[in-house]
C-alpha positions, 0 to 999 in steps of 0.5 A: 500500500502507498498512502499520500502523506497528510498532516492528519495521518501524521497526527494520528500516528503521533496520538496512537504511538503516545497512547501505546507508550502510556499503556506499555509503560503503565503495564511495566510499572517502572517509575521514571525516576527508577528506570536506570537503577537496575538492569531489570528496570531498564529491560522492563521500562525501556528495552521491551516497551520501546523495542516493541514500539520500534517494531510497530513504527517500522511496520507502519512505515513499510505499510505506508510506503514512506521509508525513503522520504522518512529517512532521506532528504532529496538534497542536503541544505545549508553550508557544509561548515554547519556540520560542526553542529552534529560534531559538537553534539557528539563531542558534548556527549563524549565530554559528558562521559569523560567528565562524569564517568559511568556512575559506577554502573556495571558493564551488564547494565551499560550494555542493556542501556545501550540496547535501550537507547538504540531503540529510543533513538530509532523510534523517536526519530522515526516518529517525529523527524521521520513519519511526522515530518513526511506527513506535515510536508504533504501540505505545510511550509517547511517552517511549520514542519520544523516547529511542529515536529520539534514541539510534538517531540517535546510533548512526547516527553510529557509522558514521563510525568505519567510515569512518575517524573515530577511536574517541574522536571517534566516541563523542563525536559519538554522545553529541552526536548524542543530545543534538542529536536530543533538541533536534530531537525537541522542535522537531518537537513544538513546530513541528508539522512535521518540515520545520523539523527538516530545515532546522535540521539541514542548516544546522547541519551546514553551519555546522560543516563549512564552518567546520572544514575548509578552507585557512584554518582555524586549528587553534590558535584555541580561544577560545570564540565567540558560538556556543559561548556560546549552546549552554549556555542552548539546552541548558538551555531545551531540557531544560526544554522536553523535560520539559514536552512529555514530561510532557504526553505525546502528546495528539493522535489516534493514528497512522493504521492501515493503512487510514487512513495517508496 
């Protein structure tokens, strides 16, 4: 089946996945703040529900016939020097690990965490900067495509409140997710493929979770590390790059219709 992309389909996919995720996380019964406390919690709270969600999203993408437009840009956008943005994002995640270590977590837990964040990176990117992007591009200007995919990416993290995260922390995370989603939207346009976004997303999550959970995490250590110092220049360059790319618009060929999608 080949289905013509529309915003209505994109929003329906988002709502359906959100409902699935809420139900799956409620069934597992793992509190959000305790997900990284043990290997078992990671399996029940991340690997299983997000892994199943990844399979469902992949199957849906095949059913719709949207793989190519979901994963590939028809042409890259922006000056090549802006590739410093994904390079800085990667460097920030590496520096975060160098600054903080792995929190005393055992190798087995880190391995399960790696599997879990791969599923997270794949599913969240395929959902937001993949399927929703394709659907919105069916009839909306590119500036709306950026804003809506980033805003809904932030809203997706509101589910963590239902899973036990505090309201203040959830709102803060949603705001960060909007900014992070904007950076990843830019990365997609620059790199020409969603795969780079998936990989960076997964590694970023790994660097955050691995360094903020575990028996050796020092809650009183608030000194800024190298990773934190890299965030501001990355955000400033990304904001400039986003302005340039959105001003340029989307000069590629339009998204294929129901007969031509692949």
